[in-house]
C-alpha positions in Angstrom: 97.1 85.3 141.5 97.7 87.1 144.8 98.6 90.8 145.2 102.1 90.8 144.3 101.3 89.3 141.2 98.6 91.6 140.3 100.6 94.6 140.7 103.6 93.2 139.1 100.9 91.9 136.1 99.5 95.7 136.2 102.8 97.1 136.5 104.9 95.8 133.3 101.5 95.5 131.1 99.9 99.1 132.3 103.1 100.5 131.2 103.6 98.7 128.2 100.0 99.7 127.1 100.4 103.4 127.6 103.4 103.3 125.3 101.3 101.2 122.9 98.5 103.7 122.9 100.7 106.5 122.3 102.9 104.9 119.5 99.3 104.3 117.7 98.3 107.7 118.4 101.2 109.3 116.9 101.3 106.8 113.8 97.4 107.3 113.7 98.1 111.5 113.6 101.7 111.7 111.7 102.1 108.8 109.2 99.1 109.6 107.2 99.8 108.7 103.6 98.6 112.2 102.2 101.6 113.3 104.0 104.5 113.8 101.4 108.0 115.4 101.4 109.9 117.3 98.3 112.4 114.5 98.7 112.9 110.7 98.5 114.2 108.1 101.0 116.9 107.4 98.9 118.0 111.2 99.0 117.7 111.3 103.0 119.9 108.8 102.9 122.4 110.2 100.7 122.6 113.1 102.9 123.2 111.1 106.1 126.0 109.8 104.7 127.6 112.7 103.3 127.3 114.3 106.6 129.4 111.2 107.6 131.9 111.3 105.1 131.0 108.1 103.6 130.6 109.3 100.2 132.3 105.8 98.8 129.2 103.9 100.2 126.2 103.9 97.5 122.4 103.5 98.3 121.0 100.7 96.9 117.4 99.1 97.0 117.1 96.0 98.2 113.7 93.7 97.8 112.4 92.6 101.3 112.6 89.1 100.5 116.1 89.0 99.7 119.0 88.5 102.6 120.8 91.9 103.8 124.1 91.5 101.1 127.3 91.5 103.0 129.1 93.6 100.7 129.9 97.0 101.0 126.5 99.7 100.8 123.4 100.7 102.1 120.3 98.4 101.1 116.8 99.7 101.7 113.3 98.2 100.5 112.2 99.9 97.2 109.1 101.5 99.2 111.7 103.5 101.1 113.9 104.1 98.6 111.8 106.1 96.3 109.5 106.7 99.1 108.4 110.1 100.0 106.2 109.7 103.3 107.4 110.4 106.7 108.1 106.6 107.8 110.0 106.0 104.7 111.9 109.3 105.1 112.4 108.0 108.9 113.3 104.8 108.0 116.4 105.9 105.4 117.4 108.4 107.6 117.9 106.0 110.1 119.5 103.0 108.6 121.7 105.7 106.9 123.0 106.8 110.4 123.4 103.5 111.7 125.6 102.5 108.9 127.7 105.0 109.7 128.1 104.1 113.4 128.7 100.3 112.7 131.2 98.1 111.0 129.2 95.3 110.4 125.4 96.2 109.1 124.6 93.2 108.3 125.6 91.6 111.7 123.3 94.2 113.2 120.0 93.6 110.8 120.1 89.7 111.5 120.6 90.6 115.0 118.1 92.5 115.8 115.6 90.1 113.6 116.8 87.8 116.2 116.3 89.4 119.2 112.9 90.2 117.7 112.0 86.9 117.7 113.0 86.3 120.7 110.6 89.3 122.1 107.3 87.6 120.0 108.2 84.2 121.4 108.6 85.1 125.1 105.6 87.5 125.1 103.5 84.9 123.7 104.7 82.4 125.7 104.6 85.1 128.8 100.7 85.3 128.1 99.7 81.4 127.4 101.4 80.9 130.8 99.5 83.5 132.5 96.1 81.7 131.2 97.2 78.3 132.1 98.3 79.4 135.8 94.9 81.3 136.1 92.9 78.3 134.7 94.2 74.9 135.4 94.7 73.8 139.1 97.9 72.6 140.0 99.9 75.0 137.3 100.3 78.2 139.2 103.6 78.2 139.2 102.9 79.1 135.7 102.5 82.3 136.7 105.4 83.2 138.2 106.9 82.1 134.8 104.5 83.8 132.4 105.6 86.8 134.5 108.9 85.9 134.5 109.1 86.4 130.8 107.0 89.7 130.6 109.8 91.0 133.2 112.5 89.7 130.8 111.1 91.3 127.7 110.4 94.7 129.4 114.3 94.9 130.8 115.0 94.2 126.9 113.4 97.1 125.8 114.9 99.4 128.7 118.5 98.0 128.0 117.9 99.2 124.3 116.3 102.2 125.0 119.3 104.7 125.3 120.5 103.3 121.8 117.3 104.4 120.3 117.0 107.3 122.0 120.1 108.4 121.0 119.8 107.3 117.3 116.4 109.5 117.3 118.5 112.6 118.8 121.1 112.1 115.7 118.7 111.3 113.1 116.1 114.3 114.2 119.1 116.5 114.2 120.4 115.9 110.6 116.6 115.7 109.2 116.8 119.8 110.3 120.2 120.3 109.3 119.4 119.0 105.6 117.1 122.2 105.0 114.8 120.3 102.9 111.9 120.1 105.3 109.3 122.9 106.1 108.7 123.2 110.2 105.6 121.9 110.3 107.5 118.4 108.4 110.1 118.5 111.0 107.8 118.5 114.0 106.1 115.4 112.6 108.7 113.3 111.5 110.3 113.9 115.2 107.2 112.9 117.1 107.0 109.9 115.0 111.1 109.4 115.6 110.5 109.7 119.5 107.4 106.7 119.1 109.8 104.5 117.1 112.4 104.6 119.8 109.6 103.5 122.3 108.2 100.6 120.2 110.2 98.3 122.7 108.6 99.1 125.4 105.4 98.1 124.0 106.1 94.7 123.1 104.1 93.1 125.6 100.7 94.4 124.0 102.0 95.1 120.4 103.7 91.8 120.1 100.6 89.5 119.6 99.0 91.5 117.4 101.8 92.1 115.2 101.8 88.5 114.7 98.5 87.8 113.6 99.0 90.8 111.1 101.7 89.0 110.1 100.5 85.7 109.6 97.3 86.8 108.0 98.9 89.7 105.4 102.2 88.7 105.3 103.9 91.6 105.4 106.6 93.2 107.4 106.3 96.5 108.9 109.2 99.4 108.0 109.9 99.0 111.7 109.8 95.4 112.7 113.8 96.7 112.9 
């Protein structure tokens, strides 16, 4: 690998590592299971929908194994529906906010899942190509292909970042407006919401570990989509 390759690799992976460490630190500090709120995810989602003048839309629990329905309504996982932990509250608030912004929630859910699959595939391919390019004589051109995968993933994260930051700002403001949380709880929720918004830029480091965890535990994180 030449100097340009190393600069590009350290730049992309270094940025992703910084956001990964920041996200892990925030989740470790503020997403403790003992932190419970006075309201449930269902109640938070109901408040957000009412603020968007969507009182006709119901909030319904949906098993994670089921396909998101095409019918009218907001469908959330049962652990989010009745959950009082901070991650469930944020999940419910973000989904309810997006429900008020998007005309087709089903399409958005499916699109996000496909984008997440493409990101994981490109990250894993990038690491494999880099290892092959460094290890096998005559395959040095794989290094450029691997770095190209990394660049594409980072560009996708940067392209999605303004949308995520807007969602973070609007949902945080709605949580403040609800009057259901104490000041320290609002601060924790804001920190977690910000870390979630930056998750796309941590994909180069996070995706391989998430893939291994999903393979062994066969469960999905609340914020995979």
